[in-house]
N, C-alpha and C positions, 0 to 999 in steps of 0.2 A: 135392570141387571145386565151387565155387559157379557157378551158372548166372546169366546176366544177361538180364533182360527189359526192353525199352524200351517204355513205354506212351505213346501220344499221344492227345490228346483230339480225335478225329476224323481223317479223312483229309485230306491237303492239298487245298485248293480249286483250286490251279493245277497243271496237268500237269507243269510243269518241276520243281516241288518234289516231286511224287509220284514222278517218275522218279528223282530223286536219292535219295529215301528207299528206293526199290526197289533201286537199285544198291548202296548201302551195306548194306542188309539182306541182300542176296545175298552180299556179300563177308564179312559178319560171321557168317553162318549156319555156316560151317565152324568157327568159334570157339565155337559153342554159344549165340550171342546170338540171342534171339528178339524179334521186333517184334509188339506188340499194339496195333493201331489201333482204338480204340473208336469205331466208325463211327456208332452210333446217337446220336440227339440226347439228350445227358445234361446235366442241370443241374450246377452246380459240386458240390453235395453228393452227387448220384448218382455222378458221376465219382469223387469221393474215396472213396465207399463201395466202388465197384468196385475201385479201386486197393488199398485196405486189405484187401478180401477176397482179391484175387489174391496179395497179399504176406503173407497170414496165415502166421506162422511164419518169415518171411523178413525182409529189410531193405528198407524202402521209403525211397528217396532222392528228394526233390522238387527239380526244377529251379526255381530262384527267383533273381530278379535280385539279391537280397541274400545269396545263399548263398556259401559258401566257394569261392574261385576260385584258380587258380594257373597255372603254366606247363604246357607240354606234358609236361615231365618229371614235374611233380606229378600230372597226369592219368594218365600211364603208371603211376606208383606206385599210384594208386587202382585202375586196371585190374588190375594184378598182385595187389593185395590182394583185390579182389573175386573174381578167378578162383581164388585160393588159399583163400578163405573156405570154412567148412563150412556156410554158409547162402547161399541164393539172394539175388540183388540185383535189385530192381525200381527202375528209373530212370523217373521220370514227368515228361513234358513237360506243362505245365499247360494249362488252358483259356485261351481268348483273353484274358481279363482277369486272368489269374494266379490264385494261390491266396489264399484268405482267411488271415488271420494265425493263426487257430487251427490250421490245417493245417501251416504252416511252423514253428510252435512245437512241434508234436508229433513232427515227423519231421526227420531229417537233411536239410540242403539243400546243394546245390552250385549254382554259377552258371557261366555261360559268358562272364563279363566284364560290364563296366558298361554296354555298349551295349544299347539296347532293340531287340528284334527280334520278328517274328511267331512264333507257335508253330510254324509250318511251317519257318521258317528255323532256329529253335532245334532242331527235330528233326533237320534235316540236319546242323547243326554238331555236335550231340551224337554222331550216328552216325559222322560223319567222324572225330571225335576218338577214338571207340572203335576205329575201324578203324586210325587212326594209331598208337594205343597198342599194338594187337595186332601191327602190323607192326614197331614199335620193339622189342617183346619178342622177336620172332623174328629180329631183326637184318636185316630187308630194307632195301633202299635207298629205300623210299618216303619216309621222313622224312630230311631233310638238316639237319644241325646247322650 
């Protein structure tokens, strides 16, 4: 069974985002989802190197505005596939200015839709969607069709 790790480039600067990240991280911990907030000041290339080292032998999926997107049902299918996978999954929310093209060309990418958002907001949206997918999978009333 695959484990999921969510990486963020730094901690949220605003407390409200930080609290939301905390809430969803706590909810997801029971599903084996781990949050890795790279808090030290890393350049783009240093961050990418850390991500690739952490995901060595696993699957690294980059969040990118041009990545594949879909509906909540699509994301739930992704969640189920990741959880059933025999490899660990690393989802990486990018640095403030996004990823260089060489990174997005080397790795699978997914998107959260066509809207531009801060990396803190992207982290919250990603964690909420992971939680929503986990709740859909277990049949809870959290998600309403």
